[in-house]
MARTOR-241392 format. One record per residue (C-alpha): residue in three letters; x, y, z; residue number from 1. Coordinates in Angstrom, 3 decimals, always signed. Layout:
+------+----------+----------+----------+-----+
! code !       px !       py !       pz ! pos !
+------+----------+----------+----------+-----+
!  ala !        X !        Y !        Z ! NUM !
...
+------+----------+----------+----------+-----+
This chain:
+------+----------+----------+----------+-----+
! code !       px !       py !       pz ! pos !
+------+----------+----------+----------+-----+
!  met !  +50.836 !  +54.943 !  -21.768 !   1 !
!  lys !  +53.394 !  +52.655 !  -23.326 !   2 !
!  lys !  +55.570 !  +49.794 !  -22.133 !   3 !
!  thr !  +58.632 !  +48.023 !  -23.456 !   4 !
!  val !  +58.440 !  +45.040 !  -25.742 !   5 !
!  ser !  +59.320 !  +42.707 !  -22.893 !   6 !
!  leu !  +56.337 !  +44.058 !  -20.961 !   7 !
!  leu !  +54.202 !  +43.863 !  -24.092 !   8 !
!  leu !  +54.782 !  +40.162 !  -24.333 !   9 !
!  ala !  +53.905 !  +39.833 !  -20.649 !  10 !
!  gly !  +50.430 !  +40.978 !  -21.617 !  11 !
!  leu !  +50.190 !  +44.637 !  -20.620 !  12 !
!  met !  +48.178 !  +47.003 !  -22.842 !  13 !
!  ala !  +50.170 !  +50.255 !  -22.817 !  14 !
!  leu !  +53.499 !  +50.513 !  -24.527 !  15 !
!  thr !  +56.510 !  +52.740 !  -24.855 !  16 !
!  leu !  +59.744 !  +52.678 !  -26.755 !  17 !
!  ala !  +61.598 !  +49.583 !  -25.721 !  18 !
!  gly !  +65.271 !  +50.162 !  -25.060 !  19 !
!  cys !  +67.362 !  +47.293 !  -26.338 !  20 !
!  ser !  +70.411 !  +47.432 !  -24.171 !  21 !
!  gly !  +73.016 !  +44.750 !  -24.581 !  22 !
!  gln !  +73.864 !  +42.202 !  -21.952 !  23 !
!  asp !  +76.247 !  +43.287 !  -19.202 !  24 !
!  ser !  +78.678 !  +40.773 !  -17.730 !  25 !
!  gln !  +81.209 !  +41.055 !  -14.988 !  26 !
!  thr !  +84.339 !  +38.954 !  -14.613 !  27 !
!  glu !  +84.466 !  +37.141 !  -11.324 !  28 !
!  thr !  +87.650 !  +37.584 !   -9.336 !  29 !
!  thr !  +88.932 !  +35.933 !   -6.206 !  30 !
!  glu !  +90.930 !  +37.422 !   -3.367 !  31 !
!  ala !  +93.954 !  +35.423 !   -4.496 !  32 !
!  ala !  +93.870 !  +37.116 !   -7.874 !  33 !
!  ala !  +93.504 !  +40.638 !   -6.518 !  34 !
!  glu !  +96.821 !  +41.839 !   -7.877 !  35 !
!  thr !  +97.132 !  +44.858 !  -10.131 !  36 !
!  thr !  +97.797 !  +42.839 !  -13.255 !  37 !
!  ala !  +94.839 !  +40.560 !  -12.573 !  38 !
!  glu !  +92.563 !  +43.561 !  -11.987 !  39 !
!  ala !  +93.696 !  +45.088 !  -15.253 !  40 !
!  ala !  +92.972 !  +41.862 !  -17.093 !  41 !
!  ser !  +89.531 !  +41.662 !  -15.463 !  42 !
!  glu !  +88.679 !  +45.232 !  -16.442 !  43 !
!  ser !  +89.786 !  +44.538 !  -19.995 !  44 !
!  ala !  +87.557 !  +41.482 !  -20.152 !  45 !
!  asp !  +84.612 !  +43.500 !  -18.829 !  46 !
!  ala !  +85.140 !  +46.166 !  -21.486 !  47 !
!  glu !  +85.130 !  +43.547 !  -24.236 !  48 !
!  glu !  +82.027 !  +41.760 !  -22.972 !  49 !
!  glu !  +79.820 !  +44.785 !  -22.262 !  50 !
!  thr !  +77.889 !  +45.760 !  -25.377 !  51 !
!  thr !  +75.005 !  +47.990 !  -26.335 !  52 !
!  pro !  +73.041 !  +48.164 !  -29.591 !  53 !
!  glu !  +74.860 !  +51.392 !  -30.403 !  54 !
!  ala !  +78.251 !  +49.746 !  -29.889 !  55 !
!  glu !  +77.238 !  +46.742 !  -31.960 !  56 !
!  asp !  +75.995 !  +49.052 !  -34.718 !  57 !
!  ala !  +79.472 !  +50.568 !  -34.802 !  58 !
!  ile !  +81.123 !  +47.198 !  -35.425 !  59 !
!  gly !  +78.627 !  +46.042 !  -38.018 !  60 !
!  glu !  +76.285 !  +43.979 !  -35.837 !  61 !
!  lys !  +72.508 !  +44.282 !  -35.618 !  62 !
!  pro !  +71.221 !  +47.817 !  -36.233 !  63 !
!  thr !  +68.536 !  +49.363 !  -34.055 !  64 !
!  val !  +65.227 !  +50.040 !  -35.823 !  65 !
!  arg !  +62.446 !  +52.031 !  -34.137 !  66 !
!  val !  +58.971 !  +50.890 !  -35.228 !  67 !
!  gly !  +55.622 !  +52.556 !  -34.518 !  68 !
!  ser !  +52.215 !  +50.972 !  -35.103 !  69 !
!  leu !  +48.564 !  +51.485 !  -34.242 !  70 !
!  asn !  +46.635 !  +49.469 !  -31.682 !  71 !
!  gly !  +44.705 !  +47.371 !  -34.174 !  72 !
!  pro !  +45.290 !  +45.185 !  -37.234 !  73 !
!  thr !  +48.646 !  +46.807 !  -38.086 !  74 !
!  ser !  +50.070 !  +45.801 !  -34.718 !  75 !
!  met !  +48.409 !  +42.382 !  -34.942 !  76 !
!  gly !  +50.456 !  +41.662 !  -38.039 !  77 !
!  leu !  +53.662 !  +42.356 !  -36.116 !  78 !
!  val !  +53.184 !  +40.048 !  -33.138 !  79 !
!  tyr !  +55.642 !  +37.396 !  -34.330 !  80 !
!  val !  +58.284 !  +40.038 !  -35.065 !  81 !
!  met !  +57.788 !  +41.369 !  -31.543 !  82 !
!  glu !  +58.187 !  +37.882 !  -30.112 !  83 !
!  ala !  +61.359 !  +37.240 !  -32.103 !  84 !
!  ala !  +62.766 !  +40.592 !  -30.963 !  85 !
!  asp !  +61.996 !  +39.826 !  -27.333 !  86 !
!  asn !  +63.770 !  +36.476 !  -27.680 !  87 !
!  gly !  +66.793 !  +38.058 !  -29.358 !  88 !
!  glu !  +66.079 !  +36.143 !  -32.570 !  89 !
!  ala !  +65.140 !  +39.036 !  -34.879 !  90 !
!  ala !  +67.411 !  +40.296 !  -37.647 !  91 !
!  asn !  +67.517 !  +43.777 !  -36.079 !  92 !
!  tyr !  +67.246 !  +45.261 !  -32.626 !  93 !
!  tyr !  +63.706 !  +46.646 !  -32.521 !  94 !
!  glu !  +62.144 !  +49.324 !  -30.371 !  95 !
!  phe !  +58.354 !  +49.051 !  -30.699 !  96 !
!  asn !  +55.896 !  +51.832 !  -29.953 !  97 !
!  met !  +52.168 !  +51.093 !  -30.193 !  98 !
!  ala !  +49.695 !  +53.983 !  -30.036 !  99 !
!  thr !  +45.936 !  +54.436 !  -30.219 ! 100 !
!  ala !  +45.934 !  +57.425 !  -32.595 ! 101 !
!  ala !  +47.752 !  +57.939 !  -35.896 ! 102 !
!  asp !  +48.923 !  +61.442 !  -34.986 ! 103 !
!  glu !  +50.944 !  +60.018 !  -32.080 ! 104 !
!  ile !  +52.904 !  +57.879 !  -34.509 ! 105 !
!  thr !  +53.199 !  +60.419 !  -37.313 ! 106 !
!  gly !  +54.469 !  +63.095 !  -34.943 ! 107 !
!  leu !  +57.313 !  +60.843 !  -33.815 ! 108 !
!  leu !  +58.059 !  +59.833 !  -37.397 ! 109 !
!  val !  +58.293 !  +63.402 !  -38.699 ! 110 !
!  lys !  +60.552 !  +64.376 !  -35.784 ! 111 !
!  gly !  +62.877 !  +61.496 !  -36.585 ! 112 !
!  asp !  +62.070 !  +59.585 !  -33.402 ! 113 !
!  leu !  +60.790 !  +56.611 !  -35.413 ! 114 !
!  asp !  +62.347 !  +54.916 !  -38.432 ! 115 !
!  ile !  +59.417 !  +52.769 !  -39.597 ! 116 !
!  ala !  +55.699 !  +53.305 !  -39.025 ! 117 !
!  leu !  +52.502 !  +51.433 !  -39.870 ! 118 !
!  ile !  +49.893 !  +54.099 !  -40.603 ! 119 !
!  pro !  +46.729 !  +54.760 !  -42.672 ! 120 !
!  ala !  +47.368 !  +54.766 !  -46.414 ! 121 !
!  asn !  +46.199 !  +58.315 !  -47.083 ! 122 !
!  val !  +48.209 !  +59.625 !  -44.110 ! 123 !
!  ala !  +51.359 !  +58.201 !  -45.713 ! 124 !
!  ser !  +50.686 !  +60.314 !  -48.807 ! 125 !
!  val !  +50.022 !  +63.389 !  -46.679 ! 126 !
!  leu !  +53.357 !  +62.906 !  -44.895 ! 127 !
!  tyr !  +55.178 !  +62.381 !  -48.197 ! 128 !
!  asn !  +53.968 !  +65.796 !  -49.346 ! 129 !
!  lys !  +54.571 !  +67.414 !  -45.974 ! 130 !
!  thr !  +58.165 !  +66.171 !  -45.717 ! 131 !
!  glu !  +58.982 !  +66.837 !  -49.383 ! 132 !
!  gly !  +59.520 !  +63.167 !  -50.136 ! 133 !
!  asn !  +61.143 !  +61.960 !  -46.919 ! 134 !
!  ile !  +58.558 !  +59.187 !  -46.603 ! 135 !
!  thr !  +58.724 !  +55.957 !  -48.605 ! 136 !
!  val !  +56.055 !  +53.258 !  -48.478 ! 137 !
!  val !  +57.490 !  +49.747 !  -48.308 ! 138 !
!  asp !  +54.407 !  +47.531 !  -48.037 ! 139 !
!  ile !  +50.642 !  +47.358 !  -47.635 ! 140 !
!  asn !  +49.942 !  +45.789 !  -44.249 ! 141 !
!  thr !  +46.124 !  +45.743 !  -44.182 ! 142 !
!  leu !  +43.460 !  +45.834 !  -46.857 ! 143 !
!  gly !  +39.814 !  +46.652 !  -46.121 ! 144 !
!  val !  +38.784 !  +46.437 !  -42.454 ! 145 !
!  leu !  +35.595 !  +48.547 !  -42.524 ! 146 !
!  tyr !  +32.145 !  +47.092 !  -41.912 ! 147 !
!  val !  +28.630 !  +48.433 !  -41.381 ! 148 !
!  val !  +27.143 !  +46.818 !  -38.285 ! 149 !
!  ser !  +23.482 !  +46.777 !  -37.227 ! 150 !
!  ala !  +20.559 !  +44.591 !  -36.236 ! 151 !
!  asp !  +18.557 !  +46.139 !  -39.090 ! 152 !
!  asp !  +17.991 !  +43.321 !  -41.597 ! 153 !
!  ser !  +16.671 !  +45.744 !  -44.209 ! 154 !
!  ile !  +20.236 !  +46.868 !  -45.026 ! 155 !
!  gln !  +21.560 !  +44.676 !  -47.805 ! 156 !
!  ser !  +23.302 !  +47.267 !  -49.989 ! 157 !
!  val !  +24.740 !  +50.764 !  -49.722 ! 158 !
!  ala !  +21.542 !  +52.081 !  -51.338 ! 159 !
!  asp !  +19.596 !  +50.736 !  -48.343 ! 160 !
!  leu !  +21.306 !  +53.301 !  -46.105 ! 161 !
!  lys !  +19.082 !  +56.042 !  -47.546 ! 162 !
!  gly !  +17.174 !  +57.843 !  -44.810 ! 163 !
!  lys !  +19.302 !  +56.359 !  -42.038 ! 164 !
!  thr !  +21.905 !  +57.756 !  -39.646 ! 165 !
!  val !  +25.315 !  +56.118 !  -39.722 ! 166 !
!  tyr !  +27.545 !  +56.493 !  -36.658 ! 167 !
!  leu !  +31.273 !  +56.514 !  -37.363 ! 168 !
!  thr !  +34.545 !  +57.994 !  -36.177 ! 169 !
!  gly !  +36.940 !  +60.453 !  -37.708 ! 170 !
!  met !  +35.638 !  +63.200 !  -39.959 ! 171 !
!  gly !  +38.221 !  +63.497 !  -42.726 ! 172 !
!  thr !  +39.741 !  +60.071 !  -42.054 ! 173 !
!  thr !  +39.654 !  +56.800 !  -43.988 ! 174 !
!  pro !  +36.188 !  +55.614 !  -42.822 ! 175 !
!  asp !  +34.717 !  +59.003 !  -43.726 ! 176 !
!  tyr !  +36.300 !  +59.119 !  -47.196 ! 177 !
!  val !  +35.326 !  +55.534 !  -47.954 ! 178 !
!  ile !  +31.674 !  +55.816 !  -46.954 ! 179 !
!  gln !  +31.256 !  +59.119 !  -48.782 ! 180 !
!  tyr !  +32.836 !  +57.623 !  -51.913 ! 181 !
!  leu !  +30.513 !  +54.611 !  -51.759 ! 182 !
!  leu !  +27.457 !  +56.760 !  -51.130 ! 183 !
!  lys !  +28.254 !  +58.881 !  -54.192 ! 184 !
!  ala !  +28.943 !  +55.804 !  -56.313 ! 185 !
!  asn !  +25.506 !  +54.478 !  -55.336 ! 186 !
!  gly !  +23.696 !  +57.709 !  -56.158 ! 187 !
!  leu !  +23.424 !  +59.014 !  -52.597 ! 188 !
!  thr !  +24.666 !  +62.135 !  -50.802 ! 189 !
!  thr !  +25.100 !  +63.122 !  -47.170 ! 190 !
!  glu !  +21.645 !  +64.666 !  -47.449 ! 191 !
!  asp !  +20.267 !  +61.185 !  -48.052 ! 192 !
!  val !  +22.341 !  +59.570 !  -45.304 ! 193 !
!  gln !  +23.198 !  +61.423 !  -42.096 ! 194 !
!  leu !  +26.763 !  +60.803 !  -40.930 ! 195 !
!  glu !  +27.075 !  +61.189 !  -37.159 ! 196 !
!  tyr !  +30.730 !  +61.457 !  -36.097 ! 197 !
!  lys !  +32.035 !  +60.220 !  -32.753 ! 198 !
!  thr !  +35.488 !  +60.641 !  -31.235 ! 199 !
!  glu !  +36.277 !  +56.965 !  -30.677 ! 200 !
!  ala !  +35.132 !  +53.616 !  -32.020 ! 201 !
!  asn !  +34.121 !  +52.632 !  -28.490 ! 202 !
!  glu !  +31.496 !  +55.397 !  -28.569 ! 203 !
!  val !  +29.978 !  +53.914 !  -31.717 ! 204 !
!  ala !  +30.041 !  +50.450 !  -30.133 ! 205 !
!  ala !  +28.275 !  +51.821 !  -27.036 ! 206 !
!  ile !  +25.459 !  +53.248 !  -29.191 ! 207 !
!  leu !  +25.049 !  +49.912 !  -30.964 ! 208 !
!  lys !  +24.967 !  +48.078 !  -27.637 ! 209 !
!  glu !  +22.112 !  +50.243 !  -26.366 ! 210 !
!  thr !  +20.290 !  +50.606 !  -29.703 ! 211 !
!  pro !  +20.913 !  +47.574 !  -31.929 ! 212 !
!  asp !  +18.806 !  +49.005 !  -34.776 ! 213 !
!  ala !  +21.253 !  +51.904 !  -35.033 ! 214 !
!  val !  +23.779 !  +51.707 !  -37.862 ! 215 !
!  gly !  +27.487 !  +51.854 !  -37.110 ! 216 !
!  leu !  +30.524 !  +51.981 !  -39.365 ! 217 !
!  leu !  +33.440 !  +50.364 !  -37.566 ! 218 !
!  pro !  +36.849 !  +48.896 !  -38.357 ! 219 !
!  gln !  +38.003 !  +45.546 !  -37.090 ! 220 !
!  pro !  +38.615 !  +44.511 !  -34.369 ! 221 !
!  phe !  +35.933 !  +46.864 !  -32.964 ! 222 !
!  val !  +33.318 !  +45.111 !  -35.132 ! 223 !
!  thr !  +33.906 !  +41.792 !  -33.405 ! 224 !
!  ser !  +34.023 !  +43.424 !  -29.971 ! 225 !
!  ala !  +30.709 !  +45.215 !  -30.578 ! 226 !
!  met !  +29.039 !  +42.011 !  -31.773 ! 227 !
!  ala !  +30.344 !  +40.177 !  -28.700 ! 228 !
!  gln !  +28.589 !  +42.734 !  -26.503 ! 229 !
!  asn !  +25.228 !  +42.387 !  -28.270 ! 230 !
!  asp !  +24.239 !  +39.183 !  -30.037 ! 231 !
!  gln !  +21.587 !  +41.006 !  -32.083 ! 232 !
!  leu !  +24.271 !  +42.825 !  -34.062 ! 233 !
!  lys !  +25.592 !  +41.507 !  -37.346 ! 234 !
!  ile !  +27.723 !  +42.661 !  -40.252 ! 235 !
!  val !  +25.238 !  +44.015 !  -42.783 ! 236 !
!  leu !  +27.754 !  +45.483 !  -45.247 ! 237 !
!  asn !  +31.367 !  +44.607 !  -45.974 ! 238 !
!  leu !  +32.737 !  +47.858 !  -47.398 ! 239 !
!  thr !  +35.605 !  +46.048 !  -49.107 ! 240 !
!  glu !  +33.058 !  +44.085 !  -51.126 ! 241 !
!  glu !  +31.066 !  +47.247 !  -51.823 ! 242 !
!  trp !  +34.274 !  +48.987 !  -52.960 ! 243 !
!  asp !  +35.099 !  +46.091 !  -55.279 ! 244 !
!  lys !  +31.621 !  +46.238 !  -56.836 ! 245 !
!  val !  +32.130 !  +49.895 !  -57.718 ! 246 !
!  gln !  +35.696 !  +49.378 !  -58.902 ! 247 !
!  glu !  +34.821 !  +46.547 !  -61.267 ! 248 !
!  gln !  +33.688 !  +49.229 !  -63.688 ! 249 !
!  ala !  +35.765 !  +52.150 !  -62.450 ! 250 !
!  gly !  +39.350 !  +50.972 !  -62.653 ! 251 !
!  gly !  +39.836 !  +47.990 !  -60.355 ! 252 !
!  ser !  +41.690 !  +49.645 !  -57.434 ! 253 !
!  ser !  +41.807 !  +47.898 !  -54.059 ! 254 !
!  met !  +40.722 !  +49.344 !  -50.754 ! 255 !
!  val !  +43.906 !  +49.857 !  -48.756 ! 256 !
!  thr !  +43.660 !  +50.595 !  -45.065 ! 257 !
!  gly !  +47.204 !  +50.479 !  -43.704 ! 258 !
!  val !  +50.684 !  +50.794 !  -45.149 ! 259 !
!  thr !  +54.185 !  +50.559 !  -43.760 ! 260 !
!  val !  +56.439 !  +53.546 !  -44.348 ! 261 !
!  val !  +60.056 !  +54.354 !  -43.618 ! 262 !
!  arg !  +61.851 !  +57.663 !  -43.434 ! 263 !
!  thr !  +63.610 !  +57.953 !  -46.786 ! 264 !
!  asp !  +66.859 !  +59.147 !  -45.218 ! 265 !
!  phe !  +66.848 !  +56.101 !  -42.917 ! 266 !
!  leu !  +66.159 !  +53.776 !  -45.863 ! 267 !
!  glu !  +69.052 !  +55.196 !  -47.853 ! 268 !
!  glu !  +71.460 !  +54.516 !  -44.989 ! 269 !
!  asn !  +69.975 !  +51.226 !  -43.738 ! 270 !
!  gln !  +68.519 !  +49.397 !  -46.726 ! 271 !
!  glu !  +69.600 !  +45.958 !  -45.490 ! 272 !
!  ala !  +67.919 !  +46.544 !  -42.127 ! 273 !
!  val !  +64.710 !  +47.670 !  -43.837 ! 274 !
!  asp !  +64.754 !  +44.654 !  -46.175 ! 275 !
!  ala !  +65.255 !  +42.369 !  -43.171 ! 276 !
!  phe !  +62.294 !  +43.985 !  -41.410 ! 277 !
!  leu !  +60.145 !  +43.495 !  -44.515 ! 278 !
!  asp !  +61.002 !  +39.804 !  -44.649 ! 279 !
!  glu !  +60.148 !  +39.384 !  -40.973 ! 280 !
!  his !  +56.954 !  +41.424 !  -41.336 ! 281 !
!  glu !  +55.836 !  +39.238 !  -44.228 ! 282 !
!  glu !  +56.556 !  +36.058 !  -42.267 ! 283 !
!  ser !  +54.682 !  +37.424 !  -39.253 ! 284 !
!  ser !  +51.593 !  +38.424 !  -41.239 ! 285 !
!  leu !  +51.446 !  +34.967 !  -42.824 ! 286 !
!  ala !  +51.835 !  +33.315 !  -39.419 ! 287 !
!  val !  +49.026 !  +35.399 !  -37.923 ! 288 !
!  asn !  +46.616 !  +34.222 !  -40.616 ! 289 !
!  asp !  +47.813 !  +30.610 !  -40.570 ! 290 !
!  asn !  +47.961 !  +30.056 !  -36.785 ! 291 !
!  leu !  +44.757 !  +31.575 !  -35.417 ! 292 !
!  asp !  +44.864 !  +30.101 !  -31.922 ! 293 !
!  asp !  +48.481 !  +30.993 !  -31.269 ! 294 !
!  ala !  +48.234 !  +34.406 !  -32.923 ! 295 !
!  ala !  +45.035 !  +35.260 !  -31.045 ! 296 !
!  gln !  +46.721 !  +34.531 !  -27.736 ! 297 !
!  lys !  +49.667 !  +36.733 !  -28.650 ! 298 !
!  val !  +47.298 !  +39.529 !  -29.680 ! 299 !
!  ala !  +45.526 !  +39.239 !  -26.333 ! 300 !
!  asp !  +48.820 !  +39.135 !  -24.412 ! 301 !
!  leu !  +49.788 !  +42.396 !  -26.083 ! 302 !
!  gly !  +46.475 !  +43.971 !  -25.105 ! 303 !
!  ile !  +45.490 !  +44.725 !  -28.696 ! 304 !
!  ile !  +42.256 !  +42.824 !  -28.090 ! 305 !
!  pro !  +41.467 !  +41.980 !  -24.450 ! 306 !
!  lys !  +40.409 !  +38.367 !  -25.018 ! 307 !
!  ala !  +41.985 !  +35.696 !  -27.203 ! 308 !
!  glu !  +38.607 !  +34.257 !  -28.231 ! 309 !
!  val !  +37.535 !  +37.657 !  -29.561 ! 310 !
!  ala !  +40.874 !  +38.086 !  -31.343 ! 311 !
!  lys !  +40.443 !  +34.682 !  -32.991 ! 312 !
!  lys !  +37.088 !  +35.766 !  -34.420 ! 313 !
!  ala !  +38.434 !  +39.160 !  -35.548 ! 314 !
!  ile !  +41.647 !  +38.144 !  -37.306 ! 315 !
!  pro !  +40.022 !  +36.595 !  -40.416 ! 316 !
!  tyr !  +38.153 !  +39.882 !  -41.005 ! 317 !
!  cys !  +41.193 !  +42.129 !  -40.539 ! 318 !
!  asn !  +42.734 !  +41.430 !  -43.970 ! 319 !
!  ile !  +46.250 !  +41.419 !  -42.508 ! 320 !
!  thr !  +48.779 !  +41.128 !  -45.308 ! 321 !
!  cys !  +52.204 !  +42.208 !  -46.546 ! 322 !
!  ile !  +52.049 !  +43.296 !  -50.179 ! 323 !
!  arg !  +55.327 !  +44.563 !  -51.613 ! 324 !
!  gly !  +56.908 !  +45.807 !  -54.820 ! 325 !
!  glu !  +54.970 !  +46.448 !  -58.014 ! 326 !
!  glu !  +51.808 !  +44.826 !  -56.661 ! 327 !
!  met !  +51.894 !  +47.228 !  -53.737 ! 328 !
!  lys !  +52.373 !  +50.220 !  -56.038 ! 329 !
!  thr !  +49.482 !  +49.239 !  -58.302 ! 330 !
!  ala !  +47.020 !  +48.686 !  -55.464 ! 331 !
!  leu !  +48.023 !  +51.739 !  -53.447 ! 332 !
!  ser !  +48.330 !  +54.213 !  -56.302 ! 333 !
!  gly !  +44.846 !  +53.269 !  -57.520 ! 334 !
!  tyr !  +43.380 !  +53.734 !  -54.055 ! 335 !
!  leu !  +45.061 !  +57.122 !  -53.587 ! 336 !
!  gln !  +43.788 !  +58.212 !  -57.010 ! 337 !
!  val !  +40.209 !  +57.516 !  -55.881 ! 338 !
!  leu !  +40.722 !  +59.573 !  -52.722 ! 339 !
!  tyr !  +42.396 !  +62.389 !  -54.663 ! 340 !
!  asp !  +39.530 !  +62.577 !  -57.145 ! 341 !
!  gln !  +37.125 !  +62.840 !  -54.236 ! 342 !
!  asp !  +39.138 !  +65.333 !  -52.166 ! 343 !
!  pro !  +42.771 !  +66.259 !  -52.967 ! 344 !
!  thr !  +43.425 !  +67.253 !  -49.355 ! 345 !
!  ser !  +42.811 !  +63.643 !  -48.306 ! 346 !
!  val !  +46.211 !  +62.711 !  -49.782 ! 347 !
!  gly !  +48.037 !  +65.938 !  -48.980 ! 348 !
!  gly !  +47.010 !  +68.004 !  -52.003 ! 349 !
!  ala !  +48.921 !  +66.020 !  -54.617 ! 350 !
!  leu !  +49.471 !  +62.413 !  -55.554 ! 351 !
!  pro !  +52.924 !  +61.075 !  -54.581 ! 352 !
!  gly !  +55.619 !  +60.550 !  -57.181 ! 353 !
!  asp !  +57.165 !  +57.217 !  -58.144 ! 354 !
!  asp !  +59.818 !  +57.668 !  -55.449 ! 355 !
!  phe !  +57.069 !  +57.182 !  -52.870 ! 356 !
!  tyr !  +56.995 !  +53.444 !  -53.654 ! 357 !
!  tyr !  +59.876 !  +51.196 !  -52.565 ! 358 !
!  ile !  +60.586 !  +48.728 !  -55.352 ! 359 !
!  pro !  +64.061 !  +47.199 !  -54.900 ! 360 !
!  gln !  +65.941 !  +46.632 !  -58.121 ! 361 !
+------+----------+----------+----------+-----+
């Protein structure tokens, strides 16, 4: 269930597309001025004062931009943009849609019901291939957010997972590809480590709550939530660090979790609006990292994480960022190459072309 941005900032969890209607005003009239000419003048004034985003678009005012994000770090990096939009201070009119599953967002994007979306990095490549290039990536919004959580102190490296069962979500999704890549790089296979897939991260957290010695692979902010429920749990492996260890000798790519994409046809017609969004997104991501108390409260108000104190602990581990231009292309293309070498279907069967990366001239 979804709610409008104004309801989001009131602290409700579910969201929907937020209509950004303009302000209506009515001209006050008195009985003494109730003549035909006065009524005509009043109606004319009403017509001039009543505006909608669509009408303002037509006269060159703020364009409307529809943005979709996932209920997690990608949305956390947007909270200051959402606040500015709700206060009428943003560069564009924004309609925000926050969902719990990537396919909810990608379905709307492919249908043309969203203009910008914050989605998993490999999914962006899949959509690029599926839409024959009608997806352009404009920034990296989150780096590595995956952690192995357990009360088992014997786990100090990926190699220590041998003989254990790892609970995780999403066969064929980013956590699955990453752990299988790291297992292979450390001389292990899925015969050495049993991967037990669950539907939702909450299911993994529930197992860890009941059996702390179990091993779970979770993204933030679920890591922090799980540890809050059971004080025996700890982060035993940071998969970003494990990725970097492997990549020091294999090419130096970064682990990229989330990217921001735009429909290419929308970008071509609304480049200024997209550039304005990018500037605001970058400012918001910096503010989230620099103002933990304030950002954590906003995250809690939006329902992304139920409690501000938990959000405050999670944010530093979420690697929220806004990497653009050539730096974005280098990091993302290297990451997609690793996934492609492991399983071409993970990126849609082919690596994206240079037109996939938005690098303003």
